[in-house]
N, C-alpha and C positions, 0 to 999 in steps of 0.2 A: 363303537360304531364309527366307521370312516366317513367323515363329512367333507373330505377334500374334493375339490372340483376335478372332474374327469380330465385326463390329458387329451391333447389333440389326437393322439393315436387311438385312445379309447373311444372317442366320438366317431372317428373314422370307421373303426371296426364295427361299432354298433350300427352305423348307417348302412354299411355293406351287408351285414347279416340280416337286418330287418327290412330295409327298403329295397334292397337289390337281391335278396334271397341267395347271397353267397354263403356257402357252407363254412362254418367256423373253422374247420380243419384246413380249409384252403387259404385262410387269411394268415399267412406267415410273413415274417418281417421282410423277406427279400422278394415277395410276390409283388409285381407291379399291378396297377389298376387294370392295365390291358390284359395281363395274365388272368385276372379275375373276371374278364368278360366285358369290361367297360370301355366303350369307345368315347370319342370326343363329346358327343351329345350326352351320353350317360354321365360323363364327368361333370358337365354343366348342371345336370340334375342333382348330382351328389353335392356340388358346391351349394346349391339352393337348400338341400336337406340339412347340411351342416350349419348354414346361416340360421335356419330355424332352431336347431339345437343350441345355438349360441345366442338365443333370445334376440334375433334380428340383427346381429352383427353382420355387416356386409363384407363378404370375402371377395377379393379381386378375381377376375376371370382366369388368371394364371396361378391361383392359389394351389390348384391341383392340375395334373395333366396325366394322360394315360400311361406314360413311361415312369411315373413316380411310384416308388415302392411304399409299402404300408408303413415302414419305419421312418419315412422321410417327412411327413407332414408337420407343419408347425408354422407360426407366423413368420413371414419373411421380414427380415430386418435389413435396414439400409446400412450395410457394412462398408466402410470406406477403405480405399487402397486395394492391395492385393488380397484376394479371398480364395478360400478353398471350399469345395463341396465334395461329398461322397455320393457316388452313383454306382448302380449295377448296370453293366453293359448288356444289352439284350442279345438275342441269338444271332443277329446280323450286324452287330458292331455299333449300335446307336445307344445314346443316353438322352434323357430328357433334361433340357436346360431352358428356363424361361418360357416354357410352354411349347417349345419346338423340339424336334428330334435332331440331334447333332451326331454326325458320324465320327466315332473315335477310332474305329478300325476293327475288322472282323477278328484279328488275332486276340482281341481282348474279350470276345464274346463269353458271357457268363461270369466274368470277373467283377469283383467289387473293387473300384479304383477311387483314388482321390484326384480331383481335378483342381488345378491351381490356375487362376485367371487374373490377368491384370488389364484386360481390355485390348491388349496387343497380341499376346500369345496365350495358348492353352497348353498347360503341361500335364501329362498323365503320369501319376505317381503310383508305384506298386507298393509292395510290402517294404517296411523300413524306410519309406519315403524315397525310394530309388526311382530316378527319372526313367520312364519307359518310352515316352514319345513327346514330341513338341509339334503343335499344330497352330495355325492362325486362330485367333480368338473369334468365336462366332458372335460375340456380344461386345458392345462398346463399354468403356470403363463405367459409365453411369448406370448400366444395367447389371454389371457383375455383382455389385453389393446388394442387390435386391433379389438375388436368386434364393429359392427355397433352400433352407439349410446352410446358407453361406455363413462363414466364420472368418475372422482374420487369419491370414495365412501363417503357417508355422515357419520353421527354419527353412532355408533354401534346400531344394532337393539334392540328394546325393547323386553323383554321376555313376552310371552303371560301370561295372568292371569291364575290362577289355573283353570283347565278344560281340554278339549280335545286338544291334540297336534297330529300332523300328521308327520310321518317319513316314509321313504322308505328304504327297505333293500333288498339285494340280498341273496337268499336262498343258503346255502352251498351245496356241493355235497352229503352230507348225509341228507339233507332235513330240516335243522334248521338254525336259526339266533338269534342274540342277540339284545335285545332292552330294554332300561331302566334297565340294569343290570340283565335281566332275559332271559333265553334261551327259545325260542319258537320252538317247533318241529312240522313241517307240514307233513313231509314224503318225501321220495325220489322222488315222482311224481312232486314235486315243485322245484327240484334241479335246481340251476342257474336261476330261475325265479325272477323277481322283484315283491315284494309285498309291500303293503301300510299298515302300522300299525297305528291305531287310539288309542291314549292313553288318558284315563281320570283318575280320582282319584280312580276308583274302578275296571277298566277292561282294557284289551288290545284286540281290535278287529282287525283282520288281513284280508285284502281284496286282492283278486287277480282277475284281469279282471272284476271288478264289483261284484264278488261273495264273500261270507263270509265263507271261509273254517275253520276259527278258532276264538273262543272267549275265553279269559282267564280272570277269575275273581280273 
């Protein structure tokens, strides 16, 4: 007879199927709480439900969030220094970090990625820890170590082979931004918008909301 305590995942699945009437077949490891029909208010109710399951242990308000997948729950640890977390990018390019949705980029939609954070930059790592993108960190250093699923960072990421690289930039108030040592001017209509630049050996292609407003050879 197995007398071991249920895991955090087991408790989450039990709460979803009993209190929220989620079908057991829908509760897969890469399904987010939002995919299972839970919005922010429902997640608060889920946190309360899990607290009862844990005999009154009080869970923080950001212990769960709608973008979190079923395989991600667990007690947040205060990990020092550079950390990494695994996340699944949703259909429009966002992941959940610290209770907020953070834009990683629509080219990563549906992918499972590793995010490396040091409080200054956020690096997106693909398979074999190859660097896919570098973005400004959405969190200060003090918050990175408290992310759900955070662990001490592994070895430095590998640089991608020569070919296309993807970066994101915020367009300035006058409609331009810098990438790879080159200034790209899109126009004031794009001021303060986030764009994605695809760089290869011969060109820079700039995307905004899935459209291609500029190509530079």
